[in-house]
Each structure stands twice: as C-alpha cells, then as structure tokens.
N, CA, C and O of each residue as an XYZ file, in Angstrom:
864
protein
N      15.977    145.743     62.934
C      15.202    146.060     64.137
C      15.835    145.463     65.389
O      15.908    146.101     66.439
N      16.298    144.200     65.244
C      16.907    143.539     66.393
C      18.161    144.276     66.842
O      18.405    144.449     68.036
N      18.958    144.709     65.853
C      20.186    145.442     66.177
C      19.877    146.745     66.896
O      20.556    147.112     67.855
N      18.854    147.437     66.430
C      18.461    148.697     67.061
C      17.996    148.461     68.498
O      18.303    149.248     69.394
N      17.247    147.361     68.713
C      16.755    147.045     70.061
C      17.906    146.737     71.002
O      17.914    147.175     72.152
N      18.901    145.964     70.496
C      20.065    145.633     71.328
C      20.834    146.884     71.701
O      21.213    147.059     72.859
N      21.074    147.775     70.714
C      21.793    149.016     70.997
C      21.044    149.885     71.986
O      21.648    150.509     72.858
N      19.725    149.926     71.849
C      18.922    150.724     72.786
C      19.039    150.162     74.189
O      19.140    150.926     75.150
N      19.029    148.824     74.333
C      19.150    148.198     75.653
C      20.493    148.501     76.281
O      20.582    148.803     77.472
N      21.562    148.417     75.453
C      22.899    148.712     75.971
C      22.997    150.144     76.443
O      23.587    150.428     77.485
N      22.400    151.069     75.650
C      22.441    152.475     76.036
C      21.695    152.723     77.331
O      22.145    153.491     78.182
N      20.535    152.061     77.478
C      19.732    152.237     78.697
C      20.469    151.690     79.902
O      20.559    152.359     80.931
N      21.012    150.445     79.783
C      21.736    149.832     80.903
C      22.979    150.637     81.238
O      23.318    150.824     82.406
N      23.659    151.116     80.190
C      24.857    151.910     80.436
C      24.543    153.195     81.143
O      25.298    153.623     82.015
N      23.442    153.823     80.788
C      23.043    155.061     81.446
C      22.702    154.820     82.899
O      23.070    155.615     83.764
N      21.990    153.714     83.185
C      21.629    153.422     84.564
C      22.864    153.086     85.381
O      22.956    153.447     86.554
N      23.842    152.374     84.743
C      25.030    151.964     85.478
C      25.925    153.152     85.803
O      26.427    153.274     86.920
N      26.122    154.036     84.806
C      27.045    155.143     85.007
C      26.393    156.339     85.677
O      27.098    157.259     86.093
N      25.087    156.359     85.794
C      24.423    157.501     86.377
C      24.099    157.323     87.841
O      23.583    158.242     88.478
N      24.396    156.143     88.390
C      24.052    155.857     89.781
C      25.252    156.082     90.683
O      26.396    155.902     90.267
N      24.985    156.475     91.916
C      26.021    156.637     92.923
C      25.541    155.947     94.199
O      24.379    156.084     94.581
N      26.432    155.209     94.856
C      26.082    154.470     96.073
C      26.834    155.100     97.238
O      28.057    155.230     97.197
N      26.102    155.490     98.271
C      26.675    156.202     99.415
C      26.716    155.275    100.622
O      25.771    154.528    100.877
N      27.825    155.330    101.366
C      28.025    154.457    102.517
C      28.283    155.282    103.785
O      29.070    156.229    103.780
N      27.608    154.900    104.855
C      27.945    155.396    106.198
C      27.883    154.198    107.143
O      27.465    153.108    106.754
N      28.296    154.411    108.368
C      28.112    153.357    109.349
C      26.636    153.219    109.691
O      25.818    154.071    109.343
N      26.307    152.114    110.388
C      24.927    151.887    110.787
C      24.604    152.595    112.094
O      23.533    153.182    112.248
N      25.551    152.534    113.042
C      25.328    153.146    114.356
C      26.675    153.462    114.973
O      27.633    152.701    114.831
N      26.739    154.602    115.664
C      27.971    155.016    116.322
C      27.690    155.279    117.793
O      26.686    155.900    118.142
N      28.586    154.800    118.655
C      28.490    155.044    120.096
C      29.605    155.999    120.508
O      30.707    155.957    119.961
N      29.311    156.846    121.465
C      30.317    157.805    121.933
C      30.075    158.119    123.397
O      28.953    158.011    123.891
N      31.142    158.512    124.090
C      31.047    158.940    125.485
C      30.765    160.436    125.555
O      31.154    161.205    124.676
N      30.089    160.816    126.605
C      29.834    162.240    126.835
C      31.168    162.981    126.917
O      32.079    162.575    127.639
N      31.263    164.086    126.152
C      32.473    164.897    126.174
C      33.547    164.450    125.194
O      34.584    165.104    125.082
N      33.321    163.347    124.479
C      34.332    162.862    123.537
C      34.056    163.391    122.131
O      33.026    164.018    121.882
N      34.996    163.127    121.210
C      34.820    163.466    119.803
C      34.483    162.191    119.029
O      35.001    161.117    119.334
N      33.631    162.314    118.046
C      33.226    161.144    117.270
C      33.268    161.479    115.782
O      32.813    162.539    115.352
N      33.818    160.565    115.022
C      33.913    160.730    113.567
C      32.738    160.015    112.904
O      32.471    158.847    113.187
N      32.049    160.717    112.033
C      30.966    160.133    111.239
C      31.466    160.005    109.803
O      31.703    161.005    109.126
N      31.623    158.779    109.353
C      32.220    158.524    108.046
C      31.166    158.532    106.946
O      30.023    158.123    107.153
N      31.570    158.999    105.790
C      30.710    158.978    104.607
C      31.598    158.840    103.373
O      32.544    159.607    103.193
N      31.291    157.868    102.530
C      32.024    157.669    101.292
C      31.036    157.238    100.215
O      29.868    156.978    100.501
N      31.504    157.167     98.996
C      30.580    156.775     97.932
C      31.299    155.966     96.865
O      32.521    156.028     96.734
N      30.517    155.206     96.104
C      31.014    154.479     94.936
C      30.357    155.054     93.689
O      29.148    155.278     93.646
N      31.182    155.283     92.686
C      30.676    155.821     91.426
C      31.494    155.234     90.284
O      32.693    154.992     90.424
N      30.827    155.006     89.141
C      31.524    154.484     87.980
C      32.401    155.548     87.325
O      33.283    155.219     86.532
N      32.173    156.787     87.642
C      32.925    157.883     87.057
C      34.166    158.207     87.883
O      34.254    157.867     89.063
N      35.122    158.873     87.236
C      36.238    159.414     87.987
C      35.716    160.485     88.945
O      34.678    161.100     88.700
N      36.442    160.694     90.024
C      36.019    161.703     90.994
C      36.029    163.081     90.341
O      37.057    163.544     89.846
N      34.885    163.714     90.350
C      34.726    165.003     89.687
C      35.253    166.138     90.563
O      35.268    166.036     91.789
N      35.682    167.215     89.917
C      36.066    168.417     90.664
C      34.845    169.075     91.297
O      34.966    169.892     92.209
N      33.671    168.706     90.799
C      32.434    169.289     91.313
C      31.738    168.379     92.323
O      30.541    168.523     92.572
N      32.498    167.433     92.910
C      31.911    166.526     93.890
C      31.366    167.325     95.073
O      31.965    168.318     95.487
N      30.239    166.892     95.609
C      29.632    167.578     96.749
C      29.267    166.575     97.841
O      28.983    165.410     97.563
N      29.279    167.047     99.077
C      28.825    166.277    100.233
C      27.892    167.151    101.058
O      28.131    168.347    101.229
N      26.838    166.548    101.559
C      25.908    167.278    102.433
C      25.543    166.400    103.615
O      25.292    165.205    103.461
N      25.517    167.004    104.802
C      25.103    166.302    106.026
C      23.890    167.009    106.628
O      23.853    168.236    106.719
N      22.909    166.224    107.034
C      21.757    166.751    107.768
C      21.606    165.993    109.075
O      22.149    164.901    109.247
N      20.853    166.598    109.999
C      20.706    166.020    111.335
C      19.255    166.103    111.777
O      18.583    167.119    111.602
N      18.786    164.983    112.365
C      17.445    164.954    112.962
C      17.573    164.377    114.364
O      17.957    163.221    114.546
N      17.242    165.210    115.355
C      17.371    164.787    116.741
C      16.342    163.711    117.069
O      15.267    163.660    116.471
N      16.690    162.844    118.035
C      15.742    161.822    118.477
C      14.467    162.493    118.993
O      14.525    163.465    119.746
N      13.323    161.961    118.577
C      12.045    162.498    119.009
C      11.589    163.721    118.245
O      10.551    164.301    118.564
N      12.357    164.123    117.232
C      11.999    165.307    116.453
C      11.706    164.912    115.003
O      12.260    163.945    114.481
N      10.827    165.681    114.374
C      10.536    165.461    112.957
C      11.289    166.432    112.063
O      11.278    166.295    110.840
N      11.941    167.408    112.670
C      12.633    168.444    111.900
C      14.053    167.995    111.552
O      14.772    167.447    112.388
N      14.430    168.239    110.320
C      15.777    167.934    109.839
C      16.493    169.239    109.520
O      15.953    170.103    108.829
N      17.711    169.374    110.027
C      18.467    170.606    109.798
C      19.759    170.280    109.061
O      20.360    169.227    109.273
N      20.174    171.187    108.203
C      21.432    171.039    107.479
C      22.582    171.508    108.373
O      22.527    172.595    108.947
N      23.622    170.680    108.484
C      24.736    171.027    109.371
C      26.059    171.160    108.627
O      27.014    171.720    109.165
N      26.129    170.652    107.393
C      27.399    170.739    106.667
C      27.149    170.588    105.174
O      26.266    169.851    104.735
N      27.975    171.327    104.399
C      27.887    171.202    102.944
C      29.263    171.467    102.352
O      29.945    172.420    102.728
N      29.655    170.612    101.427
C      30.935    170.777    100.728
C      30.657    170.883     99.239
O      30.020    170.006     98.656
N      31.130    171.949     98.632
C      30.936    172.135     97.201
C      31.997    173.091     96.672
O      32.435    173.996     97.382
N      32.416    172.885     95.406
C      33.402    173.760     94.796
C      34.735    173.770     95.515
O      35.485    174.742     95.426
N      35.038    172.683     96.232
C      36.305    172.609     96.951
C      36.316    173.344     98.277
O      37.366    173.474     98.906
N      35.141    173.833     98.715
C      35.073    174.620     99.959
C      34.060    173.984    100.918
O      32.922    173.733    100.522
N      34.459    173.712    102.193
C      33.513    173.192    103.179
C      32.767    174.332    103.864
O      33.371    175.335    104.245
N      31.474    174.179    104.015
C      30.644    175.162    104.708
C      30.118    174.516    105.983
O      29.306    173.592    105.933
N      30.593    175.014    107.138
C      30.255    174.428    108.423
C      29.059    175.128    109.054
O      28.783    176.298    108.786
N      28.369    174.388    109.887
C      27.222    174.931    110.619
C      27.720    175.938    111.654
O      28.503    175.584    112.535
N      27.273    177.182    111.555
C      27.701    178.200    112.525
C      26.532    178.795    113.303
O      26.686    179.796    114.003
N      25.363    178.169    113.174
C      24.202    178.668    113.894
C      23.424    177.558    114.600
O      22.746    177.810    115.596
N      23.518    176.344    114.090
C      22.710    175.252    114.604
C      23.291    174.599    115.844
O      24.125    175.187    116.533
N      22.843    173.366    116.130
C      23.238    172.678    117.371
C      24.714    172.314    117.428
O      25.231    172.027    118.508
N      25.405    172.319    116.291
C      26.819    171.916    116.300
C      27.736    173.083    115.965
O      28.827    172.896    115.426
N      27.293    174.259    116.283
C      28.096    175.442    116.059
C      29.413    175.340    116.830
O      29.422    175.069    118.031
N      30.512    175.561    116.129
C      31.864    175.509    116.702
C      32.246    174.121    117.206
O      33.260    173.968    117.886
N      31.447    173.111    116.880
C      31.771    171.753    117.341
C      31.882    170.768    116.175
O      31.971    169.560    116.393
N      31.878    171.269    114.960
C      31.905    170.395    113.791
C      33.132    170.716    112.944
O      33.460    171.879    112.712
N      33.801    169.656    112.489
C      35.010    169.825    111.671
C      34.949    168.848    110.486
O      34.556    167.691    110.636
N      35.343    169.335    109.322
C      35.409    168.472    108.142
C      36.755    167.759    108.126
O      37.801    168.406    108.091
N      36.732    166.425    108.152
C      37.967    165.634    108.203
C      38.066    164.689    107.002
O      38.894    163.778    106.991
N      37.222    164.909    105.995
C      37.218    164.039    104.830
C      38.259    164.438    103.795
O      38.997    165.410    103.957
N      38.289    163.656    102.735
C      39.181    163.915    101.614
C      38.387    163.686    100.327
O      38.331    162.559     99.836
N      37.779    164.724     99.780
C      36.925    164.558     98.607
C      37.609    163.863     97.443
O      36.958    163.137     96.692
N      38.930    164.074     97.276
C      39.642    163.435     96.175
C      39.614    161.911     96.309
O      39.728    161.186     95.320
N      39.463    161.442     97.545
C      39.356    160.004     97.800
C      37.927    159.588     98.133
O      37.686    158.529     98.711
N      36.996    160.442     97.756
C      35.568    160.165     97.924
C      35.179    160.003     99.393
O      34.330    159.183     99.742
N      35.809    160.788    100.225
C      35.579    160.730    101.666
C      34.989    162.054    102.124
O      35.621    163.101    101.984
N      33.773    162.012    102.672
C      33.116    163.223    103.152
C      32.845    163.180    104.639
O      31.807    163.657    105.096
N      33.772    162.611    105.405
C      33.573    162.420    106.848
C      33.633    163.743    107.608
O      34.314    164.686    107.205
N      32.894    163.783    108.725
C      32.915    164.946    109.611
C      33.240    164.488    111.025
O      33.071    163.317    111.364
N      33.703    165.415    111.840
C      34.036    165.135    113.235
C      33.179    166.010    114.140
O      33.168    167.234    114.013
N      32.459    165.362    115.060
C      31.675    166.087    116.061
C      32.478    166.134    117.351
O      32.971    165.108    117.820
N      32.609    167.317    117.921
C      33.427    167.490    119.115
C      32.551    167.667    120.349
O      31.456    168.227    120.295
N      33.082    167.164    121.469
C      32.444    167.362    122.775
C      30.950    167.016    122.734
O      30.102    167.843    123.068
N      30.647    165.794    122.322
C      29.243    165.394    122.163
C      28.564    165.266    123.527
O      29.208    165.015    124.546
N      27.249    165.446    123.511
C      26.444    165.378    124.729
C      25.192    164.553    124.437
O      24.950    164.160    123.296
N      24.394    164.294    125.489
C      23.176    163.511    125.311
C      22.227    164.159    124.294
O      21.504    163.463    123.581
N      22.238    165.488    124.234
C      21.364    166.187    123.311
C      21.726    165.986    121.854
O      20.963    166.371    120.968
N      22.891    165.382    121.587
C      23.313    165.145    120.201
C      22.792    163.823    119.653
O      22.978    163.529    118.472
N      22.145    163.023    120.493
C      21.593    161.756    120.007
C      20.641    162.015    118.846
O      19.783    162.894    118.928
N      20.787    161.267    117.783
C      19.915    161.451    116.638
C      20.460    160.767    115.400
O      21.398    159.974    115.472
N      19.859    161.084    114.270
C      20.212    160.468    112.995
C      20.894    161.487    112.090
O      20.374    162.579    111.856
N      22.062    161.112    111.589
C      22.829    161.960    110.685
C      22.794    161.325    109.292
O      23.061    160.133    109.138
N      22.469    162.119    108.297
C      22.315    161.618    106.929
C      23.297    162.306    106.005
O      23.408    163.531    105.992
N      24.014    161.493    105.223
C      24.996    162.010    104.273
C      24.501    161.791    102.845
O      24.002    160.719    102.501
N      24.647    162.822    102.029
C      24.315    162.732    100.611
C      25.541    163.204     99.818
O      26.236    164.135    100.224
N      25.787    162.553     98.699
C      26.949    162.887     97.881
C      26.565    162.913     96.408
O      25.684    162.176     95.968
N      27.236    163.768     95.660
C      27.035    163.871     94.212
C      28.407    163.882     93.544
O      29.331    164.555     94.000
N      28.519    163.134     92.468
C      29.755    163.104     91.699
C      29.397    163.291     90.225
O      29.413    162.331     89.455
N      29.072    164.531     89.831
C      28.572    164.780     88.479
C      29.445    164.115     87.408
O      30.672    164.202     87.455
N      28.787    163.440     86.425
C      27.336    163.417     86.187
C      26.575    162.374     87.003
O      25.367    162.227     86.821
N      27.253    161.642     87.903
C      26.540    160.691     88.757
C      25.909    161.457     89.917
O      26.589    161.823     90.876
N      24.638    161.686     89.821
C      23.954    162.477     90.853
C      22.750    161.744     91.421
O      22.089    162.244     92.331
N      22.464    160.564     90.890
C      21.289    159.816     91.340
C      21.713    158.736     92.325
O      22.404    157.787     91.955
N      21.304    158.880     93.559
C      21.644    157.905     94.588
C      20.857    158.164     95.854
O      20.329    159.256     96.059
N      20.782    157.154     96.699
C      20.028    157.278     97.940
C      20.962    157.701     99.076
O      21.989    157.055     99.284
N      20.638    158.758     99.811
C      21.456    159.150    100.967
C      21.544    158.018    101.991
O      20.656    157.170    102.074
N      22.613    158.020    102.756
C      22.830    156.997    103.779
C      22.842    157.656    105.161
O      23.329    158.774    105.327
N      22.291    156.932    106.154
C      22.138    157.502    107.500
C      22.868    156.667    108.544
O      23.004    155.451    108.415
N      23.329    157.355    109.576
C      23.974    156.714    110.720
C      23.384    157.318    111.991
O      23.174    158.529    112.069
N      23.121    156.480    112.976
C      22.531    156.953    114.232
C      23.616    157.099    115.292
O      24.445    156.209    115.483
N      23.593    158.228    115.967
C      24.557    158.491    117.035
C      23.883    158.288    118.390
O      22.804    158.822    118.650
N      24.546    157.500    119.254
C      24.071    157.261    120.617
C      25.179    157.666    121.580
O      26.288    157.132    121.527
N      24.872    158.607    122.454
C      25.851    159.113    123.414
C      25.532    158.543    124.795
O      24.389    158.592    125.249
N      26.561    157.999    125.457
C      26.393    157.364    126.770
C      27.413    157.930    127.753
O      28.426    158.516    127.369
N      27.109    157.733    129.036
C      28.123    158.026    130.053
C      29.235    157.001    129.976
O      30.411    157.335    130.122
N      28.858    155.739    129.743
C      29.798    154.653    129.519
C      29.340    153.900    128.280
O      28.163    153.570    128.142
N      30.278    153.631    127.385
C      29.918    152.925    126.163
C      29.523    151.499    126.520
O      30.326    150.787    127.124
N      28.308    151.049    126.168
C      27.867    149.695    126.517
C      28.621    148.640    125.742
O      29.052    148.854    124.609
N      28.770    147.476    126.393
C      29.389    146.343    125.715
C      28.393    145.770    124.728
O      27.276    145.421    125.108
N      28.773    145.671    123.494
C      27.869    145.191    122.467
C      27.634    143.695    122.618
O      28.486    142.954    123.110
N      26.446    143.273    122.178
C      26.080    141.861    122.294
C      27.060    140.966    121.558
O      27.327    139.847    121.996
N      27.598    141.445    120.447
C      28.543    140.621    119.686
C      29.818    140.339    120.468
O      30.392    139.256    120.359
N      30.267    141.334    121.270
C      31.466    141.126    122.080
C      31.212    140.075    123.139
O      32.057    139.212    123.378
N      30.035    140.142    123.785
C      29.695    139.148    124.821
C      29.599    137.762    124.204
O      30.149    136.800    124.740
N      28.898    137.655    123.073
C      28.760    136.358    122.414
C      30.119    135.795    122.015
O      30.382    134.607    122.200
N      30.980    136.648    121.467
C      32.307    136.190    121.076
C      33.119    135.705    122.264
O      33.851    134.720    122.159
N      32.991    136.404    123.413
C      33.722    135.990    124.611
C      33.248    134.629    125.090
O      34.058    133.782    125.465
N      31.925    134.416    125.078
C      31.375    133.131    125.512
C      31.850    132.007    124.598
O      32.283    130.955    125.068
N      31.764    132.236    123.287
C      32.202    131.205    122.337
C      33.688    130.903    122.516
O      34.093    129.740    122.489
N      34.500    131.942    122.698
C      35.930    131.730    122.895
C      36.231    130.933    124.155
O      37.106    130.067    124.152
N      35.498    131.228    125.243
C      35.706    130.490    126.491
C      35.341    129.023    126.334
O      36.074    128.141    126.782
N      34.188    128.762    125.688
C      33.752    127.376    125.483
C      34.761    126.612    124.634
O      35.111    125.477    124.954
N      35.232    127.235    123.547
C      36.220    126.564    122.696
C      37.512    126.291    123.454
O      38.123    125.234    123.290
N      37.930    127.253    124.289
C      39.135    127.049    125.092
C      39.001    125.869    126.034
O      39.936    125.083    126.187
N      37.821    125.737    126.680
C      37.589    124.606    127.583
C      37.595    123.280    126.835
O      38.142    122.289    127.320
N      36.983    123.263    125.648
C      36.955    122.030    124.855
C      38.368    121.608    124.454
O      38.710    120.428    124.524
N      39.183    122.570    124.035
C      40.562    122.253    123.667
C      41.336    121.714    124.864
O      42.107    120.763    124.735
N      41.124    122.333    126.043
C      41.804    121.877    127.254
C      41.391    120.451    127.611
O      42.239    119.643    127.990
N      40.101    120.129    127.494
C      39.612    118.777    127.792
C      40.228    117.753    126.846
O      40.639    116.673    127.269
N      40.287    118.104    125.554
C      40.867    117.184    124.567
C      42.343    116.944    124.861
O      42.813    115.810    124.771
N      43.079    117.995    125.212
C      44.504    117.849    125.527
C      44.698    116.954    126.742
O      45.564    116.079    126.737
N      43.889    117.168    127.795
C      43.999    116.341    128.996
C      43.666    114.886    128.678
O      44.328    113.975    129.175
N      42.640    114.664    127.851
C      42.226    113.297    127.486
C      43.358    112.533    126.791
O      43.671    111.397    127.148
N      43.966    113.185    125.789
C      45.039    112.492    125.063
C      46.299    112.352    125.902
O      47.053    111.396    125.720
N      46.542    113.277    126.810
C      47.680    113.146    127.712
C      47.495    111.958    128.646
O      48.441    111.209    128.889
N      46.290    111.780    129.171
C      46.008    110.629    130.037
C      46.143    109.320    129.269
O      46.686    108.346    129.791
N      45.652    109.291    128.036
C      45.787    108.084    127.219
C      47.255    107.750    126.979
O      47.647    106.584    127.007
N      48.057    108.774    126.745
C      49.485    108.545    126.528
C      50.153    107.979    127.775
O      50.945    107.042    127.676
N      49.847    108.534    128.951
C      50.449    108.062    130.196
C      50.026    106.636    130.507
O      50.845    105.823    130.936
N      48.736    106.323    130.291
C      48.264    104.953    130.542
C      48.924    103.973    129.579
O      49.356    102.899    129.998
N      49.011    104.324    128.293
C      49.634    103.439    127.318
C      51.107    103.218    127.631
O      51.635    102.122    127.442
N      51.756    104.256    128.107
C      53.174    104.117    128.471
C      53.347    103.191    129.656
O      54.299    102.412    129.700
N      52.435    103.264    130.625
C      52.503    102.397    131.800
C      52.255    100.940    131.425
O      52.953    100.041    131.892
N      51.247    100.718    130.570
C      50.939     99.344    130.133
C      52.097     98.770    129.340
O      52.439     97.599    129.502
N      52.702     99.577    128.489
C      53.826     99.099    127.688
C      54.999     98.698    128.567
O      55.653     97.688    128.310
N      55.272     99.499    129.622
C      56.389     99.190    130.509
C      56.160     97.899    131.278
O      57.126     97.241    131.664
N      54.894     97.513    131.515
C      54.580     96.278    132.221
C      54.580     95.067    131.294
O      54.967     93.973    131.705
N      54.158     95.250    130.070
C      53.964     94.121    129.161
C      55.197     93.755    128.358
O      55.341     92.609    127.930
N      56.092     94.718    128.146
C      57.261     94.440    127.330
C      58.516     94.820    128.103
O      58.703     95.986    128.451
N      59.373     93.848    128.372
C      60.642     94.100    129.049
C      61.628     92.978    128.726
O      61.200     91.890    128.343
N      62.905     93.204    128.865
C      63.952     92.206    128.608
C      64.205     91.407    129.873
O      64.529     91.980    130.913
N      64.058     90.061    129.796
C      64.199     89.184    130.962
C      64.973     87.939    130.556
O      65.064     87.652    129.362
N      65.549     87.169    131.523
C      66.169     85.871    131.219
C      65.116     84.918    130.675
O      63.922     85.075    130.934
N      65.582     83.910    129.906
C      64.668     82.994    129.239
C      64.096     81.970    130.200
O      64.423     80.787    130.110
N      63.282     82.390    131.082
C      62.596     81.492    132.014
C      61.305     82.162    132.448
O      61.133     83.370    132.281
N      60.399     81.370    133.005
C      59.140     81.926    133.487
C      59.388     82.800    134.705
O      60.092     82.400    135.632
N      58.815     83.983    134.699
C      59.000     84.926    135.812
C      57.638     85.381    136.272
O      56.759     85.668    135.459
N      57.460     85.448    137.586
C      56.228     85.988    138.173
C      56.579     87.308    138.830
O      57.323     87.342    139.811
N      56.046     88.394    138.292
C      56.410     89.735    138.771
C      55.158     90.494    139.124
O      54.348     90.798    138.249
N      54.980     90.813    140.430
C      53.840     91.607    140.900
C      52.513     91.037    140.402
O      51.617     91.765    139.976
N      52.421     89.720    140.472
C      51.163     89.082    140.097
C      50.989     88.907    138.612
O      49.932     88.449    138.176
N      52.008     89.260    137.793
C      51.917     89.118    136.347
C      52.906     88.054    135.898
O      54.103     88.181    136.155
N      52.431     87.013    135.234
C      53.287     85.930    134.748
C      53.833     86.314    133.380
O      53.067     86.520    132.438
N      55.157     86.411    133.269
C      55.818     86.814    132.050
C      56.214     85.598    131.236
O      56.954     84.745    131.726
N      55.744     85.502    130.017
C      56.054     84.389    129.128
C      57.203     84.797    128.221
O      57.044     85.676    127.375
N      58.372     84.159    128.391
C      59.544     84.582    127.612
C      59.445     84.139    126.163
O      58.973     83.046    125.849
N      59.914     85.041    125.278
C      60.061     84.731    123.864
C      61.495     85.070    123.486
O      61.848     86.249    123.453
N      62.340     84.068    123.199
C      63.780     84.309    122.950
C      63.998     85.258    121.793
O      63.289     85.227    120.787
N      65.024     86.121    121.969
C      65.469     87.010    120.901
C      66.640     86.346    120.210
O      67.655     86.073    120.851
N      66.526     86.080    118.919
C      67.598     85.369    118.205
C      68.946     86.065    118.375
O      69.058     87.285    118.260
N      69.995     85.224    118.660
C      71.350     85.754    118.774
C      71.659     86.344    120.121
O      72.760     86.859    120.313
N      70.728     86.294    121.081
C      70.965     86.828    122.434
C      70.541     85.814    123.457
O      69.900     84.813    123.139
N      70.912     86.089    124.715
C      70.497     85.228    125.806
C      69.359     85.822    126.610
O      69.101     85.428    127.747
N      68.690     86.773    125.999
C      67.558     87.393    126.682
C      66.296     87.128    125.894
O      66.322     86.658    124.756
N      65.175     87.453    126.553
C      63.878     87.223    125.943
C      63.031     88.500    126.046
O      63.252     89.337    126.921
N      62.062     88.629    125.139
C      61.035     89.650    125.267
C      59.882     89.013    126.007
O      59.331     88.011    125.551
N      59.507     89.577    127.142
C      58.485     88.972    127.995
C      57.149     89.651    127.786
O      57.059     90.879    127.814
N      56.113     88.862    127.576
C      54.758     89.351    127.474
C      54.004     88.894    128.698
O      53.986     87.704    129.015
N      53.376     89.840    129.396
C      52.770     89.538    130.686
C      51.309     89.159    130.574
O      50.576     89.681    129.733
N      50.892     88.228    131.449
C      49.488     87.854    131.622
C      49.188     87.833    133.087
O      49.931     87.245    133.872
N      48.093     88.474    133.470
C      47.738     88.518    134.895
C      47.429     87.126    135.405
O      46.762     86.349    134.722
N      47.914     86.795    136.617
C      47.665     85.493    137.252
C      46.289     85.538    137.933
O      45.865     84.551    138.535
C-alpha cells in the first residue's frame, strides 16, 4: 500500500510539474507618441518547444471593460488584427522556436493606452495564467522614480568619497610638515630654530645628530 501511495504521489506531482506553463511579460511599458514599442512575451515549460505552440494577445483600453483579440499565432502562421484598433500597425517580431511571442506596435498614440495580455500554449503544457503588461503613451517619457533615486544616491556617495579623500590628503600634508620640523640632521649641539629647541641625539659613526624638537 505504501509503495502504491508513493507512486501515486510521484505521478500526481509529475503531472502538475510537466503540465504547467509560466508566461512572462513586462510589468509596464512607456512610449512616446508616434514611436514604435515592442511588447515582449515568453514562457517557461518543462517540455520541449512544440510545433503546435500558440501565442495570443488581447487588448483592453483604459476605462473600458471590453477585451478584444489583436493577435494569434498557431500552426506556424501569425494572424494579425486587420479590423481592430491596431489595424496595419501591428507586427509579429517573436521567435516561437525560442518561446518568444513578442509583437511590435507602430505609431502609438494616446488612444493606445491600456492593458495587453499574452497567453501561450506549448502542448501538452496548456495550463498557465496569462501575463499582462500596461502601455502608457506620453508626449515625453517621464523620468522614473528609480532613476531619480539612483542619481541622488550616486551624488551623495560621490560627495562622501570626495570628503574622505580631502580628509586623508590634509592628514598627510600635516604629518609631512610635522615630520620635517621634528626630524632633521644637525650638528651635535643645542639649536634653537623658529622657537623650537632641538635636542641632538648623535648618530653612531657620524658627526651629525638626529634632532627632536620641543617648543620653547
């Protein structure tokens, strides 16, 4: 009984693993009025890419509840929308053999704002959740918050590095100045130099001394 239960579990898990397909699109796409924009769609499947792989794209305009089909790929043939809102403005740029079902929208306008949904099937993997990407068309593409945040962080880090470099450079210059005052070669006698009394310490085998200064 235990063996039968284990085999049944393996069969169930194996069926769920090999029967699922995961579809990927971007989260949001920005485009300028009059430009072309690529909407990417790909999928992951445990199976080899089937000759019967299919891709479908639908579109729902902002503020609308209606969803319209704009593209379908099946049997190795792409079927483009020739009546809807993207008539003569849609091109298939994907590569089904590489699990790519991307499309290109040409000459986009404000009226194209909306949600585009991609669905893919790779028989026998046909169970999966479609993925959606939202298109936003602008006169000028807005600067994303992440770019602004990154610029601020980069500027702050640059200033901190500059401050640290200046700090250690000043320490080096001060230490060099102090060293030049405190250590020098002088005759073996007491010397008063610029208010600093130099105490000679003879260097063996020479007639000179290393002088260590003390302020008077």
